[in-house]
N, C-alpha and C positions, 0 to 999 in steps of 0.2 A: 402305787409304787411308793414306798417312803424310803427315807436314808437313816443309815444307822452311822452315830457318829463313830468316828475313827482318827489315829492319828496317820500322818501322811507317810504315804509308803510306795515303794515301786513293785511292778509287777507285769510282764507281759501278757496276762490273760486278761487285764482291765484297762479300759480306756479311760483316760482324764479328761475332764471339762470344767469350765467355770461354774461356780454356784451363783445363780442371779439371786439378787435380793427383790423380790417382787411377790407378786400374788401368783400363787398355783392357780393353774386354770386348765381345763379339757376343754377343747373346739371340737363341735360337732357339726360336720357340713354334708348337706345334702341336699334333697329335693325341698324341703323347708327353710332352705338358705344357712344361716351361721348361727348356733347357739353356743353360747358361752357360760362353763358351767364350773362353779367354784370348788375349791378340794373337799368342801361340806357338802357339795352337792346342790347349792344353789343356782338359780339360773341369774347370772351377773351380767347377760348380753346388754341390757339398756346401759350400763356404765361404761363401755367402751364402744360407741358407736362408731371411731372411727374403724376398728378393727374388720367393719363389715366391707370393707373396700380390698380385704385380701382376695388375690388372685389363685384360683384353686385349679389345677389340672388332672383333676378325676371327677368320678360323679359323686363320689360318696368318700368320708372319711373320717376317723377320729383322731385328734393329736392331744400330746401331753407337754405342757411346757408352762413357762411365767409370763405375766403381762407385767411390762417394767416400765420405768421412764429413765431412757438413756441419755446421761451427759457425759460427753467425750468418751464414749463407748463402755461408761461406767452405769449401772444401774444405780438409782437414789430411791432408796425408800421412803424418804422423807418427802419427796415429789411425789410420788405414788399414791401416799397415804391424804394425799390432796386432791386428788381424784377417788379414790376407792372406797370412801364416806358418802360419796354425794349420792341423793335420792332423786332431784327434780330435774327434770328433762333440761330447764333453762339453765340452772348452774352447771349442769355435764357440759352443754354444749359451748359456755364460755370458756370453761377450763380447758377444754380439748385444744382450744387453741391456742392456748401459751404453756399448757403442760400435756403435750400429745404421747400415747403409750405405744410402746412396740411389744408383739408377742414376741417370745423365745421359743422355736418349738425344738424339743429334743427328743421326742419319741411318735411313732404312728403306731396305733392299736388295732385301728382297721383301714381297710383299703377297697374301695370298690364294693363293700359290703362283705368282703372278708374278713374273718378275724384273723389277726395276725399275732395275737400276743403270746403266742406259742412258738413262733418263731425266733431266732437268735437276735440278739440287740442288732448285731453288726447287719441282719437283712432288713431290720425294721427301719433302719437307718436309709436304706435304698429305697424302700418304700415312701419314707417323709420326703427325701430328694425329688421322688417323682409325684407327690401328691399335692405339692402347693409350688407357686412361681415364689422364688427369693424377692421379695421387695426392701431394699433398704429404709428403716426408720418407720417399716410396716409389721413385716414380719421378717425373723431374723432365724437363721438354725444355729442352734448349740452344738459346734462341732469339735469332736475330741481334738485336744490341742499337742497330743505327743502320742504316736503312734507306736513309739518304744517302749511305754511302759514306764515313762521316768515321773513318777506323782510328786516326787520330792521336789523335783527341780521347777516343776507348775506349781507346788506350792508355794515356794519361794517368792518364785514371781507374780502369785497372787498377793502375797505379802507387800512386798516391794508395790504394787502397782495400787494397792490399797481395794481391794476386792474382797469380797465376803469369805471367799473361801473356794475349794476346789471339790468336784464328785468324782467318784470312782465307779465302773461300772463295768462287770464282767461282759466281757465281748461276746460271749455265747448264751448272756442269759435270757430268760424268757419275762416276759411282764405280768407278775403278779400282783393285782390291785390290793395294798393294803399292807403287802410284806415290807419289813422294815429290815431286812438281814441282809439283802445282796448287794444293794446300792448303797455305798460308802460316802459319809460328808466329812470332809475336813475342813472346818471354819479357821479362819486365821485371828489367831488370838492377839487381840489389841489391849494393853495395859497402861493404866497411868496412877501415880502415886497422887493421894488426897490427902489432906487434913479432916479428920472428923470431931465433932466437939459433943456432940450428945447422944443419948441412944432412947429407946423404949424397949420395953421387955415384952414379949409375946411368947406363944405355945412353942414357938419354933427354936426359941433363943435371943436376939436382940438385932433392933434394926437400927443401924446407926445414921446420923444425915451430920450434912455441913452445912456452911453458911449460904450456899448455892441451892439449898433445897434438894441435891441428889443424894438419895438414900440406898442403902443395900442391905440386905439381910446376912448375918452372921447367926452359923447354928454350930449345935454341939461343942466339944472341949475351946474351939476357937473364939464362940460367945463370951465364954467364961473370960479368957485370958482380955477379951478386949474391952469387955465390962470391967475388971479388975484395972486396966490401965486407964481407962475414962474417970474412972472413981478416984486414982490415984492422981493424976495429973492433969485432966480436964478436957485432953487432946490425944491424939492418935494420929500416926500414919498407916494408910493402908492403900495397898496394891489394888484396885479394882478392872476388872476386865470387863470389855464393853465390845459392842458389835459394830458399831459406827457413831460417827458423830451427823446429827441431823441437822437441819437447814438452818434452826434457831440457834446452832451450837450446843445443843444438851447432847448428853452421852444418851446413847439408845441400849438398852438392856442394862444397865450396869450391874456387876454381881462381884461380890467376896471373891478374892484369891489369897493373900495374906498379909498379916500385921507387919510391918515393916519395921516402925521404930516407934517408939513412946517420947515425946516430947515434953518441957518443963519449962 
């Protein structure tokens, strides 16, 4: 089940929850123990050995959620990246002591061998709460934060708190794998004005870069305007969108938003 981008909205037919910045993962629990599957279908159980300590209160289940590294209640993708790429057992055992992960579960797809994907979300959440024992720091539930459907207010709170955004889900929706039209994601937009001095031409337009090595792609008529400004004046101020700031102070996923002004 995937998310479709949307602008913040209010609706009593939707529940709203935090959008976690981590690695999407499906947990399979049964006679064989715990298996963790990535969004691409890869077995990533070996990467997160601490999640083997999750305590289940059912015979079997399948959960959907996000593997995250929590810092003061917020997910840090930069820290997670220091865990998610590791392959060697020794390296993983060292990092799990200093950078432990948490599984944030937000859906239940199967309970005691019963496929519950066609049940409404509000019922699946009840199965989720019965399937696994809440253990702070190891497994958390991604709870709906506003039962009155006030998505706009929750979005503003997410912006203030520096969160990635929110997810809106119809309360009565089934779980349809691969579907991108039912769940909505509203990402918190962060922007900064930056001075760019040089560019390279490519098939999509131009790629501008500044003195700190930050580069963004500019396409269409905007690329022509930015190129002209750089050719005439040598630098230009561009408003850049980004997802967040990494642990080493770099902008994550910087993209062009608008040309602000030309400096001479």
